[in-house]
N, C-alpha and C positions, 0 to 999 in steps of 0.2 A: 882342927876338926871341922870347923865351918867350911874351910876351903875344900876339904876332902868331900864334905857332903855336897858342896856345890858341883864339884867335878862329877860325883856320882849322879847328881841330878841331870847334869848336862849329858852324860852318857846315856842316862835313861831316856832323856828327851830325844836324843839321836836314834836310839833303838826304837822308841815309840814312833818317831817319824818314819823310820825305815819300814816298820811293820805296817804303818798306815799306807805308805806308798805301795807296798807289796799287795795290800788288800785292794787298793784302788786299781792297781795294774791287773790283779787277778779278776777283779770285778769287770774291768774293761774287756778282758779276754772272754770271760764267761757270758757277759752281757751282749757280745756281738751276735746278732741273730744269724741262724743258719739260713742259707739261701732258700727262699720260698719256692714251693712247688710251682711249676708252670701249669696254669689252668688251661685246659682246652674244653670248650663247651661242646655239647653233643645233643642235637635235637633228633629224636627218633620216635616213631609211632609204636608205643608199647600197649596201647589199647585201641579198640575200634577195628574197622575192617582191614587195616594194613598191619595189624599186630604181628602176624606171622613173619612178614618181611622185617618188621621192626625188631622182633626177637633175634633174628639172624644177624641183623646189623649191630644190635647191642652186643651180642657175644663176640662178633668180629672186632668191634671197637675196643672192648675190654681186653681181648687177646693182644691187639696191637699195642695198647698202652703197657700191658704187662711185659711184652717183648722189648719195648723201648726202654723201660725202666730196668729190666734184667740186664740189658747191655750197657748200663751206666747212665741212663737218662739222656738229657740234652743239655749241653752247656754246664754239666755238673749238677743239674737239677733233675728231680723226678717230675714226671708228668702226672697231673691230677685230672681225672675225668669228671666233668660236671654235666650230668645227664638230666634231660627233661623229656617227658612224654608230650609230643605235640599232637598225638591222635590223628596225624595226617590231615589236620584241619587248619585252615588259614588263620582263624582267630586264635587258636592255641599256639600256632607258630609265632605269631606276633607277640602274644602274652609271654611265652617262654623266652623269646629273644630279648624282650625288655628286662626280664628277670636276670638273664645271663649278664646283661650289660650293667643294670642298675644295682642288683644285689650281690652278684658274684664277681663283678669286676673283670669279666672275661674279655680278652682281646682277640682270641683265636677260636674259631668254631668249625666243626664238621657237621654238616647237615646230612643226616642219614635217613631222609624221608622222601616222600613223593613230591611231584612238581608243584602242586598247589601250596604245600607248606613252604617249600623252598622259595617260590616266587613271592610269597607273603613276607617271609623273614628277611629276604635279601635287602630291601630298601632300609629296613630298620638297622641292620648291621652296617650297611654302607654309610648311612648318616652318622653313625657313631664311630666310624673308622675301624671297624672290626673285620678282620680277614675271615672269610667263609669259603670253605670248599664244599660244594654240593657233590655228594658221592654219586647219586644216581637219579637226581631230578633232571628231566630233559627239556623243560619248557624254556624257550629262548629268553624270557623276561628275567631269569635268574641272573645271568651275567650282564644283561643290559642295565641292571640296577647300578653298576658302577665298577670302578677299578679294584675294589677290595674283594670282588667275587671271582671264584674259580669253579670250573666244572670238570669232574673226572670221568664222566661218561659221555659218550657221543650225544650231541644235541639231537633232539627228536627229528627235525627235517633231514639232517645228514644220515641218520640211521635209516630213514625211509628211502633216501636216494641210493644208499649203498644196497639196500634190499632190491630196488629196481634193477640195479646193475647185475646183481647175482641172479635174480629171477630171469632176466632177459638173456644174459650172456653165458651163464653157467648152466642153469636149468633149462634154458631155451624155451620158456613158456611165453605165450603171446596173448592169451585172453585170461584176465585175472578178475575174480570177484574179491572185493575188499570189504572186510568186516572190522569195524572200528569201535573201540570203547569211546564213549562221548565225554571224555575228560581231557585235561591239558595234555597228558601223555599220549593218549590215543590219537587225538586230533593232530598234534604236532608231527608225530611219526607218519601218520597217513598222508598229511600234506606233502611231506618230502617224497613219499613213494609216488603219489599221483603226479606231482610236479615233474618228476624225472622219468616217468614211465614211457612217454613217447620217444624219448631219446634212445631207448633200447627196444623199440618196436613193440611195446606192450600196450594193449587196449584194456582199459578198465571198463569191464562190461556192466558192472553194477557196484554200488556202494551201500553198505548197511551200517547201522549204528545200534549200540546197546548201552545200557547203564551199568555202573559198578555193581548194582544189586542183582542184576539178571543172572539166572542160572539155567533158564529154560529158553531155548532158541529155535523152537519149532517153526515159527513163521520165516525166520531167516534161512533156516536149513531148507525149507520147501522152496524158497525162491532161488537159492543157490543151485538146487537140482535142475531148475529150469534155465539157468544162465548159459549153459553149454560152454562153461569156462574150462580152461585146462590147468587152472591152479587157483588156490585161495590164499590171500594174504590177510592175516588176522593180527590186530593189535589188542593188547590187554594184559592182564596179570595171570599168573599161573592158576589162580582160583576161579577165573572166568574162562581162561583158555582150555583148561582141562575138560569141563563140561561141554564147551563148544565143539572141541575136536571129537569128543566121544559121540556127540549127537550127529555131527556131520558123517562120521564113519558108520554109525548105526543106520543112517538113512541110505547107505549104499554109495556114498560119494567117495570115490577112490582116487581122485586127482591129488597132486601134491599140495600139502598145506605148509605154508611158511609163516612162522610165528615171530612176534617181536621179542625184543630183549628180555622183557619181564616174564616170558614163558620159562626162563632159565631157572628151573627148580626141580628137584627130584619129586616134589609134591605134584607138579604138573603130570609127571609120569604116573604117580600113584592115582591121581584123580581120573585121568583119561584111560588108564589101564592099557590093554593091548592096542587101543586106538591111537595111542601116542606114537606107535611105531612108524618111522618114516617121516615124522614131522621135522622140518628144518627150523632152527632157531638162530636168528641173526643177532650179532653183537653179544654172543655168549662168550664163555671163556674155555680154553682148552685144558680140561682136567688131566690130560695125559702128558702135558708138556714136562719135559725132563728138567725140572727146576727145583732145587733143594728147598727154597723158601716156600714155594707153592705146595710141595708134598708135605712139608712140616706143618703148614697151616691146615691143609686138608685133613691130616690125621688128628691134629689137636682139636680142630673144630668138631669133627665127628665124635671124638671122645667126650667133649664137653656138652654138645648139643644133643647127641643121640641120633643125628642124621647128617648127611653130607652137606657141605656148604654149597650155596648157589651163588649166582652172580652178584646179588646185593651184598652178600657177606664178603666176598673177595674184594669188591671195589671199596667197601667201607674200610676194611683193613688197610688197603692201599692208601686211602685218603689220610688216615692217621700217620702212616709211615712217611708220606710225602710232606705233611705238615711239619713233622719232626725234622725232616731233612731240610726244609725251608728255614726253620729256626736255626739249625746248625750252620747252614751256609750264610745266613744273615748275621750270625754271631750275636743275635739279639732276639728278644721277644717283642720289640717295638713293632707295631703292626705295619708301618710303612716299609720298614726294612724287610720284614718277612714277606710282604706283598711283592716287593721288588725281587727278592730271591726266588720266590715261587714262579714269577713271570719269566725268569731266566732259566728255568728248568730245562735240561736237555738230556735225552736218553736215560730217563729214570726207570729203574726196574719195578714195575707194578706186578702184582700177582697174575694179572691178565696178560702180561708181556711188557716189553719196553715201550714207554710212551716217547714219541719224538720230542714233544714239548707242548707249549701253549701258543695259541695265536694272539693277536693284539686284543681280542675280546676275552682272553683267558679261557677259550674253549680248547679241549684236548685235541691233539693231533696224534693219531696212531692208527694202524690197520684195524680192521674189524674181523673178528673170528666168527666162523659159522660152525654150528654143531648139527648133527642129525641123530635122531633117536634110533638106535639099532640094538636089538636084543635087550630093550629096556634100559639102555645106558646112553649117555652123551658121548658121541664119537665125532672126531674132527671131520668136517666136510668142506674145508677150504678156508681161505683168508682173502678178504677184499682189501687189496693193498694199493689200489689206484686212488691215492689220497686226494687228488684233484677232483675226482668224481663225486666226492662227498665232503668237500672242504667246508668247514663251518664259516659263518659270516664273520667279517672283520668289523672293527669299529666304524 
């Protein structure tokens, strides 16, 4: 009996050991953490004077992440958007950059804000080894901060140089009055235009500046009337460009008006009204391009936002898709590997068209599209494809 009990005890011990092993094994399986989400930081102006552009950028960024995740994510992981309002202010850009790095542990960022914010945040991210794509900030200092910085919009001076080419060779205008917003964006773009103007036989007959807060341009308009120019080149945003163009036309000025990239918004047409007709916009995007991704984005954005997407929305969406593609090609979220993959980008399909790639300073290389307002709509008015004429600086 004793022996039998011993055998039974031994069998029980084996059974108990087997059960325990199974529990340990099951625990090991269930305790294995699921792959963490890939965090991508997002700085965007949701309050302050740039909030309208910020809202569009935010919607576009959210749409991009949703589309990426719906297609299976990246490397088997979902993308998590970590968004902060930088108010388009330098101090807030620095503050939120440090939060993304220190509190959120973010290693990859899309900056969907204006130049002042982007150039303030760039050194912070560079020092921390965080990859940043500036969607539409044009100031040269953004990419000069270091090799983790990328820009997906044409740099301000090349935008201006391309404008000079178009004005001189396509529109064949020779005497231009230049009206510039006195911030990073306006100054950088104007510098490019003025610097290249003589190459295309253009005389800059006068230069005027105004502030972000200005909406009344009476003194500038009066002076432009006396300039005897045959065209006006204006830099600024849609909310300044709209009143400016309306007041120029109301004063009887009928010469062509060429607007900078940030005029690219249906709100510009709403503000300027009939005066918007005939305005050229440089570095816009072709809304009529036969591209399935573009048309899907256009319809989805309009349904969600209640208005059609503008340039900042399209380029912000593209920035997230490019970041995801860089992660995929790097087969890693490690910033140095993602940086190297992005730097090697060739012929990537953006919503605005195919980009050729990046140069050594991580500035985008691609043709510049031009729109003209006709019958209250953006209509294609050509493409500036002489890449050497507006080549961005190298390292």
